[in-house]
NUVEX-859279 format. One record per residue (C-alpha): residue number from 1; x, y, z. Coordinates in nm, 2 decimals, padded with zeros to 4 digits. Example, Ala and Ser with C-alpha at 12.3 -4.5 7.8 and 13.67 -1.06 7.14 Angstrom:
# residues 2
(site 1 (01.23 -00.45 00.78))
(site 2 (01.37 -00.11 00.71))
# end
This chain:
# residues 320
(site 1 (00.00 00.03 -00.01))
(site 2 (00.17 00.32 -00.09))
(site 3 (00.19 00.65 00.14))
(site 4 (00.08 01.01 00.06))
(site 5 (00.40 01.21 00.13))
(site 6 (00.36 01.53 00.34))
(site 7 (00.64 01.75 00.39))
(site 8 (00.73 01.79 00.73))
(site 9 (00.73 02.18 00.69))
(site 10 (00.41 02.18 00.52))
(site 11 (00.24 02.31 00.86))
(site 12 (00.39 02.62 00.85))
(site 13 (00.38 02.72 00.47))
(site 14 (00.24 03.02 00.39))
(site 15 (00.04 02.86 00.15))
(site 16 (-00.12 02.62 00.35))
(site 17 (-00.15 02.87 00.66))
(site 18 (-00.41 03.05 00.39))
(site 19 (-00.59 02.75 00.29))
(site 20 (-00.68 02.70 00.63))
(site 21 (-00.77 02.35 00.87))
(site 22 (-01.09 02.31 00.64))
(site 23 (-00.89 02.33 00.34))
(site 24 (-00.60 02.13 00.38))
(site 25 (-00.84 01.89 00.52))
(site 26 (-01.00 01.84 00.21))
(site 27 (-00.62 01.84 00.04))
(site 28 (-00.48 01.58 00.23))
(site 29 (-00.79 01.33 00.23))
(site 30 (-00.75 01.31 -00.13))
(site 31 (-00.39 01.31 -00.21))
(site 32 (-00.44 00.96 00.06))
(site 33 (-00.71 00.87 -00.22))
(site 34 (-00.49 00.92 -00.50))
(site 35 (-00.22 00.71 -00.32))
(site 36 (-00.41 00.45 -00.23))
(site 37 (-00.60 00.43 -00.56))
(site 38 (-00.31 00.48 -00.81))
(site 39 (-00.47 00.80 -00.97))
(site 40 (-00.13 00.96 -01.01))
(site 41 (-00.23 01.28 -00.87))
(site 42 (-00.55 01.31 -01.02))
(site 43 (-00.86 01.39 -00.77))
(site 44 (-01.21 01.29 -00.99))
(site 45 (-01.45 01.61 -00.90))
(site 46 (-01.73 01.33 -00.72))
(site 47 (-01.45 01.27 -00.46))
(site 48 (-01.37 01.62 -00.41))
(site 49 (-01.76 01.69 -00.32))
(site 50 (-01.79 01.41 -00.09))
(site 51 (-01.48 01.49 00.10))
(site 52 (-01.55 01.87 00.06))
(site 53 (-01.70 02.20 -00.03))
(site 54 (-01.74 02.37 -00.36))
(site 55 (-01.52 02.70 -00.15))
(site 56 (-01.26 02.51 -00.03))
(site 57 (-01.18 02.33 -00.34))
(site 58 (-01.18 02.66 -00.49))
(site 59 (-00.96 02.81 -00.22))
(site 60 (-00.71 02.53 -00.31))
(site 61 (-00.70 02.60 -00.67))
(site 62 (-00.67 02.95 -00.61))
(site 63 (-00.33 02.89 -00.39))
(site 64 (-00.18 02.69 -00.67))
(site 65 (-00.23 02.33 -00.46))
(site 66 (-00.46 02.24 -00.72))
(site 67 (-00.49 02.21 -01.09))
(site 68 (-00.82 02.19 -01.29))
(site 69 (-00.82 02.13 -01.64))
(site 70 (-00.62 02.38 -01.89))
(site 71 (-00.44 02.52 -01.62))
(site 72 (-00.06 02.66 -01.75))
(site 73 (00.13 02.46 -01.48))
(site 74 (00.45 02.29 -01.63))
(site 75 (00.52 02.05 -01.46))
(site 76 (00.20 01.85 -01.42))
(site 77 (-00.01 01.68 -01.59))
(site 78 (-00.40 01.82 -01.77))
(site 79 (-00.64 01.64 -01.56))
(site 80 (-00.98 01.54 -01.65))
(site 81 (-01.26 01.82 -01.76))
(site 82 (-01.41 01.85 -01.39))
(site 83 (-01.14 01.67 -01.18))
(site 84 (-00.79 01.81 -00.99))
(site 85 (-00.49 01.75 -01.00))
(site 86 (-00.24 01.75 -00.72))
(site 87 (00.02 02.00 -00.77))
(site 88 (00.37 01.86 -00.81))
(site 89 (00.23 01.51 -00.73))
(site 90 (00.43 01.26 -00.90))
(site 91 (00.76 01.44 -00.79))
(site 92 (00.72 01.31 -00.44))
(site 93 (00.47 01.00 -00.49))
(site 94 (00.55 00.73 -00.70))
(site 95 (00.37 00.64 -01.03))
(site 96 (00.06 00.38 -01.02))
(site 97 (00.33 00.17 -01.30))
(site 98 (00.57 00.24 -01.06))
(site 99 (00.37 00.10 -00.76))
(site 100 (00.21 -00.20 -00.96))
(site 101 (00.57 -00.30 -01.07))
(site 102 (00.71 -00.29 -00.70))
(site 103 (00.43 -00.55 -00.62))
(site 104 (00.51 -00.76 -00.89))
(site 105 (00.89 -00.82 -00.75))
(site 106 (00.80 -00.84 -00.42))
(site 107 (00.50 -01.06 -00.55))
(site 108 (00.79 -01.28 -00.75))
(site 109 (01.02 -01.28 -00.48))
(site 110 (00.75 -01.47 -00.24))
(site 111 (00.70 -01.73 -00.56))
(site 112 (01.09 -01.81 -00.57))
(site 113 (01.12 -01.85 -00.21))
(site 114 (00.87 -02.08 -00.16))
(site 115 (00.98 -02.29 -00.45))
(site 116 (01.32 -02.27 -00.28))
(site 117 (01.38 -02.68 -00.13))
(site 118 (01.49 -02.63 00.28))
(site 119 (01.47 -02.79 00.61))
(site 120 (01.15 -02.83 00.78))
(site 121 (00.96 -02.50 00.91))
(site 122 (00.97 -02.71 01.28))
(site 123 (01.38 -02.69 01.26))
(site 124 (01.58 -02.47 01.45))
(site 125 (01.78 -02.42 01.12))
(site 126 (01.46 -02.35 00.91))
(site 127 (01.32 -02.11 01.15))
(site 128 (01.69 -01.93 01.13))
(site 129 (01.63 -01.90 00.75))
(site 130 (01.28 -01.76 00.78))
(site 131 (01.37 -01.49 01.00))
(site 132 (01.65 -01.43 00.75))
(site 133 (01.47 -01.46 00.50))
(site 134 (01.17 -01.22 00.61))
(site 135 (01.46 -00.98 00.73))
(site 136 (01.56 -00.98 00.36))
(site 137 (01.24 -00.88 00.24))
(site 138 (01.13 -00.62 00.47))
(site 139 (01.48 -00.47 00.35))
(site 140 (01.43 -00.50 -00.01))
(site 141 (01.07 -00.30 00.05))
(site 142 (01.25 -00.08 00.33))
(site 143 (01.49 00.05 00.03))
(site 144 (01.24 00.03 -00.26))
(site 145 (01.01 00.29 -00.13))
(site 146 (01.30 00.50 -00.01))
(site 147 (01.45 00.51 -00.37))
(site 148 (01.15 00.63 -00.46))
(site 149 (01.10 00.90 -00.20))
(site 150 (01.44 00.98 -00.09))
(site 151 (01.58 01.20 -00.45))
(site 152 (01.63 01.55 -00.47))
(site 153 (01.38 01.77 -00.50))
(site 154 (01.28 02.08 -00.72))
(site 155 (01.30 02.37 -00.60))
(site 156 (00.94 02.40 -00.60))
(site 157 (00.80 02.16 -00.31))
(site 158 (00.42 01.98 -00.35))
(site 159 (00.19 02.26 -00.36))
(site 160 (00.41 02.52 -00.19))
(site 161 (00.60 02.79 -00.39))
(site 162 (00.96 02.84 -00.28))
(site 163 (01.20 02.65 -00.07))
(site 164 (01.11 02.59 00.29))
(site 165 (01.35 02.46 00.59))
(site 166 (01.38 02.09 00.55))
(site 167 (01.23 02.10 00.22))
(site 168 (01.51 01.88 00.10))
(site 169 (01.37 01.55 00.15))
(site 170 (01.01 01.41 00.12))
(site 171 (00.91 01.23 00.41))
(site 172 (00.60 01.02 00.53))
(site 173 (00.33 01.05 00.75))
(site 174 (00.13 00.76 00.83))
(site 175 (-00.27 00.88 01.00))
(site 176 (-00.34 00.59 01.22))
(site 177 (-00.73 00.62 01.25))
(site 178 (-00.90 00.71 01.59))
(site 179 (-01.10 00.52 01.84))
(site 180 (-01.45 00.42 01.70))
(site 181 (-01.64 00.64 01.90))
(site 182 (-01.97 00.42 02.04))
(site 183 (-02.30 00.39 01.86))
(site 184 (-02.60 00.64 01.99))
(site 185 (-02.90 00.48 02.03))
(site 186 (-03.21 00.75 02.01))
(site 187 (-03.31 00.86 02.38))
(site 188 (-03.67 00.83 02.46))
(site 189 (-03.81 01.13 02.65))
(site 190 (-04.04 01.04 02.98))
(site 191 (-04.15 00.68 02.98))
(site 192 (-04.03 00.63 02.62))
(site 193 (-03.79 00.31 02.55))
(site 194 (-03.71 -00.02 02.72))
(site 195 (-03.52 -00.02 03.04))
(site 196 (-03.21 -00.25 03.07))
(site 197 (-02.82 -00.23 03.08))
(site 198 (-02.58 -00.25 02.81))
(site 199 (-02.30 -00.42 02.92))
(site 200 (-01.97 -00.20 03.03))
(site 201 (-01.82 00.03 02.81))
(site 202 (-01.49 -00.06 02.65))
(site 203 (-01.21 00.09 02.80))
(site 204 (-01.23 00.46 02.69))
(site 205 (-00.89 00.68 02.63))
(site 206 (-00.79 00.94 02.93))
(site 207 (-01.01 01.28 02.86))
(site 208 (-01.22 01.07 02.64))
(site 209 (-01.58 01.15 02.75))
(site 210 (-01.81 00.89 02.94))
(site 211 (-02.08 00.69 02.77))
(site 212 (-02.37 00.91 02.92))
(site 213 (-02.23 01.27 02.79))
(site 214 (-02.16 01.08 02.44))
(site 215 (-02.55 00.98 02.41))
(site 216 (-02.59 01.35 02.52))
(site 217 (-02.84 01.28 02.85))
(site 218 (-03.00 01.60 02.97))
(site 219 (-03.31 01.70 03.20))
(site 220 (-03.60 01.85 02.97))
(site 221 (-03.88 02.01 03.12))
(site 222 (-04.12 01.68 03.05))
(site 223 (-03.90 01.54 03.29))
(site 224 (-03.93 01.77 03.53))
(site 225 (-04.33 01.86 03.54))
(site 226 (-04.29 01.45 03.63))
(site 227 (-04.08 01.44 03.91))
(site 228 (-04.27 01.76 04.03))
(site 229 (-04.64 01.62 04.02))
(site 230 (-04.48 01.25 04.12))
(site 231 (-04.21 01.36 04.40))
(site 232 (-04.26 01.71 04.52))
(site 233 (-04.05 01.65 04.81))
(site 234 (-03.76 01.57 04.61))
(site 235 (-03.48 01.82 04.49))
(site 236 (-03.50 01.78 04.09))
(site 237 (-03.15 01.92 04.01))
(site 238 (-02.95 01.80 04.29))
(site 239 (-03.08 01.38 04.25))
(site 240 (-03.02 01.47 03.86))
(site 241 (-02.68 01.55 03.92))
(site 242 (-02.59 01.27 04.17))
(site 243 (-02.76 01.07 03.86))
(site 244 (-02.51 01.18 03.58))
(site 245 (-02.23 01.21 03.82))
(site 246 (-02.29 00.81 03.92))
(site 247 (-02.32 00.68 03.55))
(site 248 (-02.03 00.92 03.39))
(site 249 (-01.79 00.75 03.72))
(site 250 (-01.90 00.37 03.63))
(site 251 (-01.84 00.46 03.24))
(site 252 (-02.13 00.28 03.17))
(site 253 (-02.42 00.27 02.90))
(site 254 (-02.83 00.23 02.91))
(site 255 (-03.05 00.20 02.65))
(site 256 (-03.30 00.48 02.73))
(site 257 (-03.14 00.75 02.97))
(site 258 (-03.46 00.91 03.09))
(site 259 (-03.62 00.54 03.15))
(site 260 (-03.30 00.51 03.44))
(site 261 (-03.38 00.82 03.56))
(site 262 (-03.69 00.77 03.62))
(site 263 (-03.62 00.42 03.85))
(site 264 (-03.33 00.69 04.05))
(site 265 (-03.59 00.94 04.15))
(site 266 (-03.78 00.67 04.24))
(site 267 (-03.56 00.48 04.46))
(site 268 (-03.45 00.83 04.60))
(site 269 (-03.80 00.92 04.67))
(site 270 (-03.80 00.55 04.88))
(site 271 (-03.50 00.57 05.06))
(site 272 (-03.60 00.96 05.18))
(site 273 (-03.96 00.81 05.29))
(site 274 (-03.76 00.55 05.52))
(site 275 (-03.52 00.74 05.64))
(site 276 (-03.79 01.00 05.74))
(site 277 (-03.94 00.66 05.90))
(site 278 (-03.65 00.56 06.10))
(site 279 (-03.57 00.90 06.24))
(site 280 (-03.93 00.90 06.32))
(site 281 (-03.86 00.60 06.50))
(site 282 (-03.60 00.73 06.72))
(site 283 (-03.82 01.05 06.88))
(site 284 (-04.05 01.00 07.18))
(site 285 (-04.32 01.20 07.17))
(site 286 (-04.41 01.39 07.43))
(site 287 (-04.73 01.38 07.66))
(site 288 (-05.01 01.50 07.45))
(site 289 (-04.75 01.57 07.16))
(site 290 (-04.83 01.45 06.81))
(site 291 (-04.52 01.36 06.59))
(site 292 (-04.53 01.47 06.23))
(site 293 (-04.60 01.19 06.01))
(site 294 (-04.80 00.99 06.35))
(site 295 (-05.08 00.95 06.48))
(site 296 (-05.29 01.05 06.75))
(site 297 (-05.27 00.82 07.07))
(site 298 (-05.61 00.67 07.13))
(site 299 (-05.74 00.37 07.37))
(site 300 (-05.47 00.29 07.66))
(site 301 (-05.19 00.47 07.49))
(site 302 (-05.41 00.73 07.52))
(site 303 (-05.49 00.72 07.91))
(site 304 (-05.20 00.66 08.01))
(site 305 (-05.06 00.95 07.86))
(site 306 (-05.34 01.20 07.99))
(site 307 (-05.22 00.97 08.35))
(site 308 (-04.86 01.12 08.29))
(site 309 (-04.96 01.49 08.19))
(site 310 (-05.17 01.54 08.50))
(site 311 (-04.85 01.40 08.73))
(site 312 (-04.62 01.65 08.56))
(site 313 (-04.92 01.99 08.62))
(site 314 (-04.94 01.85 09.00))
(site 315 (-04.57 01.84 09.03))
(site 316 (-04.53 02.18 08.86))
(site 317 (-04.80 02.29 09.10))
(site 318 (-05.13 02.25 08.95))
(site 319 (-05.28 02.32 08.63))
(site 320 (-05.18 02.68 08.55))
# end
């Protein structure tokens, strides 16, 4: 697989600075496309439209980074009408013919190696020969690639006017793909969706948002109205903050975050009620006093409370 060559000083070249990040993103993606599909620097018009916008492509043409049909650059071939050609692409990147020839040489070498008789692969000598053969193959591949790009360049680097420091040799930049983002399920409103847990999310790279942040959970007005009508004594904002912090720390997913939020609110209300009942059970009412949430005394309990109150009055000197 050939690489698309980018000079290591390209980041600060005046043309690239003028183009801006968006247009240079289009230039980079189309360059990788040309290298992968062996177009010899031609960027098909539909590919340019798919990867960027018309103003971005026009900016690359205006700055001389791309050419359209009928251009006057004597170093670059003419592209088909409606397509683009990347300026000085062939000065830095191998041609389609060179890539195909190199692949054929590598395939032929493999065929010759497989046809050679030698010790069994499991023997020590066979293993040593296998390693040596692989080493020779890698060395040849690296030397072939180096010979195609490490050569004196023209005074004008690819897509650039004038030579910047470090332009004497082309360098390769290999872009590794970013880790895939978790898929986003549609988030239902209150009462929507089915409750249920996802498995633990894959380990997130440091600095990445938690799944609850990725899924875009937010407290809506409908959810606030439901909580106020169902559990008027709860602090909705506080409980929601606790809910988000809990699942952000766990890093787990839910099929429906609003349903999970409802379950959290129900549990919080239940715990608050149980807490009040435990507190009330630890408090002894004074004679004649009714505790909040308790029922008035009746029967024998009421008579005993009355006698205790009368005894207290007599000790204090009688009724006031």
